[in-house]
DOKOLLUM-123968 format. One record per residue (C-alpha): x, y negated, z. Coordinates in steps of 0.2 Angstrom, whole numbers, plus 2048, in hexadecimal, padded with zeros to 3 digits. Each point is the difference from the previous one (the first is absolute). Layout:
BEGIN
XYZ ...
# end
This chain:
BEGIN
C7F78E0F6 7F580E7F8 80680C803 801809815 80E7FE808 80580B813 7F97F680B 7F27F67F3 7F48037F3 8007F67F2 7F57F57F4 7F880D7F6 7FB80C810 7FB7F280A 7F37FA7F3 7FB8137FC 7FC801815 7F97F0801 7F58007F3 7FA813802 7FC7FD811 7F77EE7FC 7F480C7F2 7FE80E80B 7FA7F780D 7F57F67F7 7FD80F7F6 7F880A810 7F77EF806 7F67FE7ED 7FC8167FF 7F87FD812 7F67F17FD 7FB8087ED 7F980F808 7F37F6809 7FC7F87F4 7EE8057F6 80280D7F2 7F87F37F3 8097F2806 80C7F87F6 80B7FD808 802810805 8058057F1 80B7F17FA 808804811 8058147FB 8067FC7EE 80C7F2809 80280E80F 80480E7EE 80B7F57FB 8097F880C 801815805 80A8037F1 80F7F3800 801803813 8028127F8 8127FA7F5 8077F580D 7FF80F80B 80880C7F3 80C7F07FB 8047FD811 805812804 80A8027F0 8097EF80A 80480680D 80B80E7F4 8097F17FA 8027F580F 80180B80E 7F77F6813 8097FC80C 80780980F 7F880080C 8067F680F 80E80A80B 7F67F8812 7F180A7FA 7FC80E80A 7FF8137FA 7EC8027FF 7FC7EC7FB 80E8057EE 7F3812800 7EF7F5802 8087F57F4 80480A7F2 7F280A803 7F17F17FD 8097F87F2 8018147F9 7EE7FF801 7FD7F07FB 8068067EF 7F7811802 7F27F7801 8027F17F3 80380F7F2 7F180A806 7F27F3806 7FF7F57ED 8018127FC 7F1805808 7F57F17F9 8068047EE 7F78137FF 7F27F980E 7FE7F57F4 80180A7F2 7F3811807 7F47F3805 8007FC7ED 8057EE803 8117F87F2 80B7F5804 8037F07FB 8117F8800 7FB7F1804 7F37FF7EF 8108047F5 7FE8127FE 7F980F806 80A80B80A 7FE8147FA 7F580B80A 80C810808 7EF809806 7EE8037FC 7F37F9807 7FD80D811 7F37F980B 80680D810 8147F87FC 7FA7F0804 7FA803810 80E805805 80E7F27F6 7F47F4809 806807811 8108027FD 8037EF7F6 7F97F980F 80980A80F 8117FD7F7 7FD7EC7FF 7FA801812 81080C803 80C7EE7F7 7F97F680C 80480680F 8108057F9 8037F07F8 7FC7FA815 80E80A808 80B7FD7F4 7FD7EB803 7FE806812 8138087FE 8097EF7F9 7F57F480C 80680C80E 8147FE7FC 7FC7EF7FF 7F87FA80C 80080D80E 8118057FE 8087F07F9 80F8087FD 8067F97F0 8098107FA 7EF808803 7F77F57F7 7FA8087EF 7F47F47FB 80C7F37FA 80780C7F2 7EF7FC7F9 8027EE802 
# end
Protein backbone atom coordinates (compact mmCIF):
# COMPACT_ATOMS: atom_id res chain seq x y z
CA UNK A 1 0.00 0.00 0.00
CA UNK A 2 1.44 3.38 -1.02
CA UNK A 3 -0.53 5.54 1.41
CA UNK A 4 -0.46 5.49 5.20
CA UNK A 5 -3.16 3.68 7.12
CA UNK A 6 -4.44 4.38 10.63
CA UNK A 7 -1.87 2.03 12.16
CA UNK A 8 0.98 1.77 9.64
CA UNK A 9 3.09 3.93 7.34
CA UNK A 10 2.69 3.25 3.64
CA UNK A 11 5.42 2.54 1.12
CA UNK A 12 5.94 6.20 0.15
CA UNK A 13 6.39 7.33 3.76
CA UNK A 14 8.67 4.43 4.58
CA UNK A 15 10.83 5.02 1.51
CA UNK A 16 11.17 8.75 2.23
CA UNK A 17 11.88 8.09 5.92
CA UNK A 18 14.63 5.51 5.44
CA UNK A 19 16.21 7.12 2.35
CA UNK A 20 16.40 10.48 4.09
CA UNK A 21 17.67 8.92 7.32
CA UNK A 22 20.54 7.24 5.49
CA UNK A 23 21.36 10.32 3.42
CA UNK A 24 21.28 12.64 6.44
CA UNK A 25 23.56 10.41 8.49
CA UNK A 26 25.93 10.05 5.52
CA UNK A 27 25.91 13.83 4.99
CA UNK A 28 26.82 14.49 8.62
CA UNK A 29 29.67 11.97 8.43
CA UNK A 30 30.93 13.31 5.11
CA UNK A 31 30.60 16.89 6.36
CA UNK A 32 32.69 16.13 9.42
CA UNK A 33 35.27 14.25 7.35
CA UNK A 34 35.65 16.84 4.60
CA UNK A 35 36.04 19.68 7.07
CA UNK A 36 39.17 17.96 8.39
CA UNK A 37 40.80 17.69 4.95
CA UNK A 38 43.32 20.28 3.79
CA UNK A 39 41.77 23.14 1.80
CA UNK A 40 43.86 22.23 -1.27
CA UNK A 41 43.00 18.50 -1.14
CA UNK A 42 41.14 17.61 -4.39
CA UNK A 43 39.03 15.07 -2.46
CA UNK A 44 37.74 17.92 -0.28
CA UNK A 45 36.50 19.83 -3.35
CA UNK A 46 34.78 16.70 -4.71
CA UNK A 47 33.14 15.95 -1.37
CA UNK A 48 31.96 19.54 -0.96
CA UNK A 49 30.41 19.50 -4.43
CA UNK A 50 28.67 16.19 -3.73
CA UNK A 51 27.60 17.40 -0.25
CA UNK A 52 25.94 20.46 -1.80
CA UNK A 53 24.07 18.46 -4.44
CA UNK A 54 22.86 15.86 -1.95
CA UNK A 55 21.86 18.69 0.42
CA UNK A 56 19.68 20.22 -2.31
CA UNK A 57 18.22 16.76 -2.95
CA UNK A 58 17.45 16.38 0.76
CA UNK A 59 15.74 19.76 0.80
CA UNK A 60 13.56 18.64 -2.11
CA UNK A 61 12.79 15.33 -0.41
CA UNK A 62 11.86 17.16 2.81
CA UNK A 63 9.39 19.32 0.91
CA UNK A 64 7.95 16.23 -0.81
CA UNK A 65 7.71 14.51 2.56
CA UNK A 66 5.82 17.42 4.11
CA UNK A 67 3.46 17.57 1.13
CA UNK A 68 2.95 13.81 1.40
CA UNK A 69 1.91 14.20 5.06
CA UNK A 70 -0.82 16.57 3.88
CA UNK A 71 -2.01 13.98 1.34
CA UNK A 72 -1.59 10.86 3.48
CA UNK A 73 -1.84 11.52 7.20
CA UNK A 74 0.54 9.58 9.45
CA UNK A 75 -0.84 6.76 11.60
CA UNK A 76 -2.23 7.75 14.99
CA UNK A 77 0.08 7.30 17.95
CA UNK A 78 -0.57 4.05 19.83
CA UNK A 79 -2.98 4.43 22.77
CA UNK A 80 -0.55 2.40 24.91
CA UNK A 81 1.94 5.32 25.00
CA UNK A 82 2.09 7.68 27.93
CA UNK A 83 1.09 11.29 27.26
CA UNK A 84 4.67 12.52 27.83
CA UNK A 85 5.93 9.97 25.30
CA UNK A 86 3.49 11.21 22.67
CA UNK A 87 4.43 14.86 23.35
CA UNK A 88 8.16 14.04 23.21
CA UNK A 89 7.78 11.97 20.02
CA UNK A 90 5.71 14.60 18.24
CA UNK A 91 8.06 17.39 19.36
CA UNK A 92 11.11 15.46 18.20
CA UNK A 93 9.60 14.68 14.80
CA UNK A 94 8.41 18.28 14.39
CA UNK A 95 11.89 19.60 15.14
CA UNK A 96 13.41 17.07 12.74
CA UNK A 97 11.14 18.33 9.95
CA UNK A 98 12.08 21.92 10.74
CA UNK A 99 15.79 21.04 10.68
CA UNK A 100 15.42 19.02 7.46
CA UNK A 101 14.43 22.33 5.88
CA UNK A 102 16.65 24.74 7.81
CA UNK A 103 19.93 22.82 7.54
CA UNK A 104 20.14 22.64 3.73
CA UNK A 105 18.85 26.22 3.44
CA UNK A 106 21.66 27.35 5.77
CA UNK A 107 24.15 25.36 3.68
CA UNK A 108 22.81 26.84 0.45
CA UNK A 109 23.08 30.38 1.81
CA UNK A 110 26.51 29.59 3.25
CA UNK A 111 27.72 28.66 -0.25
CA UNK A 112 26.14 31.82 -1.70
CA UNK A 113 27.75 34.13 0.85
CA UNK A 114 31.06 32.32 0.39
CA UNK A 115 30.93 33.13 -3.31
CA UNK A 116 30.86 29.43 -4.18
CA UNK A 117 28.49 28.09 -6.83
CA UNK A 118 26.22 25.12 -6.22
CA UNK A 119 26.34 22.59 -9.02
CA UNK A 120 23.65 19.94 -9.02
CA UNK A 121 25.72 16.83 -9.77
CA UNK A 122 27.36 18.68 -12.67
CA UNK A 123 24.05 18.90 -14.53
CA UNK A 124 23.37 22.59 -13.89
CA UNK A 125 24.27 25.38 -11.51
CA UNK A 126 21.73 26.65 -9.01
CA UNK A 127 21.16 30.39 -8.73
CA UNK A 128 22.70 32.37 -5.90
CA UNK A 129 20.07 33.84 -3.58
CA UNK A 130 22.58 36.05 -1.79
CA UNK A 131 25.78 37.82 -2.70
CA UNK A 132 29.21 37.19 -1.29
CA UNK A 133 29.55 38.32 2.34
CA UNK A 134 32.45 36.97 4.40
CA UNK A 135 31.03 37.82 7.83
CA UNK A 136 27.62 36.33 7.08
CA UNK A 137 29.33 33.30 5.54
CA UNK A 138 31.15 32.64 8.82
CA UNK A 139 27.89 32.88 10.79
CA UNK A 140 26.06 30.58 8.36
CA UNK A 141 28.89 28.08 8.51
CA UNK A 142 28.44 27.84 12.30
CA UNK A 143 24.66 27.73 12.01
CA UNK A 144 24.84 24.93 9.41
CA UNK A 145 27.15 22.89 11.64
CA UNK A 146 25.03 23.43 14.76
CA UNK A 147 21.88 22.46 12.90
CA UNK A 148 23.53 19.30 11.54
CA UNK A 149 24.64 18.16 14.98
CA UNK A 150 21.23 19.04 16.41
CA UNK A 151 19.70 16.74 13.80
CA UNK A 152 22.10 14.03 14.92
CA UNK A 153 21.04 14.46 18.56
CA UNK A 154 17.34 14.39 17.63
CA UNK A 155 17.84 11.30 15.46
CA UNK A 156 19.50 9.60 18.43
CA UNK A 157 16.51 10.54 20.62
CA UNK A 158 14.09 9.35 17.92
CA UNK A 159 15.87 6.01 17.58
CA UNK A 160 16.19 5.60 21.36
CA UNK A 161 12.45 6.12 21.76
CA UNK A 162 11.59 3.56 19.08
CA UNK A 163 14.02 1.02 20.56
CA UNK A 164 12.71 1.66 24.09
CA UNK A 165 9.18 0.80 23.06
CA UNK A 166 10.29 -2.33 21.25
CA UNK A 167 12.95 -3.79 23.56
CA UNK A 168 12.37 -2.29 27.02
CA UNK A 169 8.60 -1.81 27.20
CA UNK A 170 8.03 -5.01 25.20
CA UNK A 171 4.44 -4.00 24.69
CA UNK A 172 3.34 -4.85 21.14
CA UNK A 173 0.67 -2.14 21.38
CA UNK A 174 3.35 0.51 22.05
CA UNK A 175 5.82 -0.71 19.40
CA UNK A 176 6.04 2.28 17.07
CA UNK A 177 8.96 0.81 15.11
CA UNK A 178 6.83 -1.91 13.50
CA UNK A 179 4.78 0.85 11.81
CA UNK A 180 7.87 2.03 9.89
CA UNK A 181 9.34 -1.37 9.03
